N, C-alpha and C positions, 0 to 999 in steps of 0.2 A: 655844474653849476655854477653858475655866475656869484663875482666876490658881492658882497652887501656890506657897506661900511654898518658898524654896530647904530650910530647915529640916526641913523635915515630908519632902524627897526620899528621905532618909534612913534615916530612921523605916516609910517605904512601901516601900521595897526590904527593908531589913530583915524586915520581921512579913507582906512576900509582898504580894499580893493575890487577895483573895479572889469566888472563882467563881460561879454561879450559884447552883447545889445548895449551896452555902452549904462548901463546900472550902479548902483555903487552901493555893497553889499558890507556892512560895519563887522568886525574879524572880532569874536571870539574868543578871547584867548585859553587856549586846552591846555596848557600848558599848567598843571601846579604848583610842579615843583624842578626847578632845575640845580641844581648843585653844582659846584667847582671843587674838583676837592686838587691839592696839593700840600707844598710842602722840602725838605728837606729827602736828599735821598738814601735810602734803607730803612725811613722812617715809616712804611707799611701803607703808602699809595693803592695798592697793589692790591692787599689785603684788604683797603678799604673800600674800593670798586666789587671787590666781590660782596660783602655784602649788599651794596644797593641792589647788582644785578640779582643777585638772590628773591630780593625785595620788586623784581619786576618791573625797575629801574631800567631804561635804554642806557646802555654806557657804553665810554668812546676815551680809550686809550692812548698818552699823546698825541692830546691836538691842541697844533699852531694856536695859541691866542688867537691872532687875527681870522679865524674860521670858525670864533664861537656868535663872533652874531647873526650868519649866517645858517648856523646850525638851529639856531632860537628862532632864528627865522620862520626856517619849515619846518619845527615842531609846535611854531604860532599859528603855523595858515588853518584854511578852514579847510577841516575832511582830514586833518592830520590827530593822528589816533594814537601819538603819542603827547600820553599826561604828566611823565615822570621821566628826570633825564639824571646824568649821572656822567661827569666829561674830568678825566685827570688830564692836567697840564704842570709839565716840568721841566728843569733845565735841560730834558732832551732834545724839546722846541727849539732851542738854538738861539740866535736873536729874537727871534719875534718873542721869546716868555717874557722879554724888557719892556713891553706891553703891555701884560697881563693888568695891571692896575686900574690903565686904563679904556685898555676891552670892559672894564668890569661898570667900573665909572660912566660910564656909556650905555650900559644894558641902563644901573641903575635909572639913569636920563631918559629911555625908552621906555620903563615902567614895566622892563622886563621883570619879576621878583626873583629872585637868585638867591642863593647863601654861599660860600666859602670858606671851607672845614679845610685847615691848617694844621696838617701834620710835623711834631717833630722829635727831639730827643736830645739829649745832652751828647757831646762830643763823645766820651768815652761808650758808649750804648753805639754808637753810630760807626765805629771805629770796630768795636767788637762783631758789627755786625756782616760788616764788610770781610775781618780777619775770618769769621766761618762758613762764609761763600763764595771767599777768594774773588769777589768779583772787584774791576777797578772804579775808583769814582767817572761819573760822565764828566767834572769840572775839572781830572788831571787824571787822563788817560796815559801821562807819561811820568806823571809826579809819583806824590806818596798820598794817602785815603789823608792824612792829615792836613795836606794842602786844598783838597778836596770841599770838604766838609769848609775848611774858613774862606774860603772863594762862596760857594754856597752860601752859608751865611751872610756874609754879605750882601750878594745877589737879592738874598726874600729880603733883605728886613724891611722895605716899603713895604711886600704885599703884606706881610704879617701883619703888617699895620691893620691894613685893609681886611681882617678878617674877620669873619663874626661870629668862625671856633676855634678856638687854638687847642692840640686834642696834644700831650704829650703824651707819648705812647713806647717811653724808656724803660717805666717797671709792670709794662704789660707783655704779655706772648700774643699769639696772635691769635687763639681765642678766644685771651680776653678782651683783644680789640675791639673784634667781634660779635662778645657779645653787647661793650659800651654804643658802638656807634648805631646796636642793629636796637640798643634799651635808652637811648638820645637822640642820634640824628635824623631816623627813620620817625615817618608821621606814624600816629594807630594806626592807617589802616591799610599802610604798606608793610608792615613789618610780614620777618621773613618765616616763611611758610611750609614745614615738612616735606617733604613728595614719598610717599610710602609706599614700597614696590612689595608684594610678594610672589612670592616664585618658590615652583615644585624641583626638586632636580632630586637623580636615582647615581647610590653611592656606586653605584657600581662603573659608572662612569667617572665617578673623581668626585672631585668635595669643587665644588661654585667658590671659586677661589675670592670672585667678584659683591659676595655677602656680604653685609657689615653682624649682621647674626644669622645665623643657622641654629633650626630646632629639627633633631631626631626621631620619625617617629616612627623608629626598625623595632619597639616594645608594642607595637597595634599589631591586634589582628592580623595575619597579612592574608587578602583576600588571592593571592597568587594561586596557592592552593587547592583553591574548588572552582572544577573545573566551568561549571555553569559562569561565571564571576572575571576569571581566566581574560576572555576577549577585552569587561568591560573597563573604565575606568573610576574614578573618585567620583565624579559628577554625576557618576550614577547612584537614585536613591539605595537598590542593591544591594551596591559597592560599602553603600553610609550606616546599611541598618546592620554589614556583617563587623565591620568595622567595629562599632559602637556596643557591640551587646553584650557585652561586661560592663559599657560605660565609661569604659576607659577613653574615649573620646572627646568625653564630657567634660572627665576628669581631666585632663589634657588641656583643653581648653579654660576652664575655672583655672590652673594655675598659669600661665603664658597671659589668655588678657588681662589680669590686674600685672605682670610683669611688664609688660611694655604699654597701661596706664602710664604706668611710674619713670618709663625710660624715653618712651614721647615726646614728653616736657624738658626732660636734662637732653637730648640730644636738640636741640630750639634752642634751648640755652647755651649751648652750647656755639650755637649758629651755624647748626649742620644744615641741609638746604635737601638732603637724595637721603632715601635710608632703604637698602636690599636689606630686605626680611624672605630666610632661606627656607624652606619646608624639606627634609628628604627621610626618602624610608629606598630601599632596595632597589627596584631598579625607576622611582620619578611616575609612577602611574596609577599608583593606586590608594594607599595611607594618607602621602605628600601632598595631592592633589585633594 
């Protein structure tokens, strides 16, 4: 992809794009939300990007600022299906990072709507997080973490002043940060949605280790001991009737469904994007299906 100066982006959008027959068609921007995430190393940028990704945003990590204009133009090209995008820019971009403020101003001049979210935390919190992960600071690979934090604060000071939102993550856990971003930074129509998957399994094959919730159905009548039902599965009406002959299956539903009605909103509140619910019986063929 050819490099395009951000300042030219607005000109292209205003004058339209020339078609093969020589006509000019105005370009209607399709990008509804363009978010740039930056801030101090260790302040939670990866967590923030995950929130936007779970909300359906097209996400790019560690994008050099000089490529932002080209990426924005690509997303605003007629026919683009990308409506929301989030990118992370930080000091890993090296010398290119110094020009991020200018790039953002060029986007402003070009009419590209965007938001800059800056994540920060005080030195003590950042130092503790680096101690927990035992990673080196990107601005002090051979020095101390304190030196890296100080250098980064000085380098990012102009960018912090340019931010639309400054979020202090010092008193937030990862779950709390996800919740805050989902509640305050996402448009209502782009809220994080929880994908729920149900699966059956047989205990004789071992537990389903990836399950978030597991329900044991071996208390229900077992069709395995009925010769006519043994070759069938839980999808067959005769098997369902046998399992629910005493109303136990309906009682099971009556207890589990209200539990899930309570739990699912709590998982959404925590920022969880995927939930695997496993239902097990002995063989995974009849009662759990």
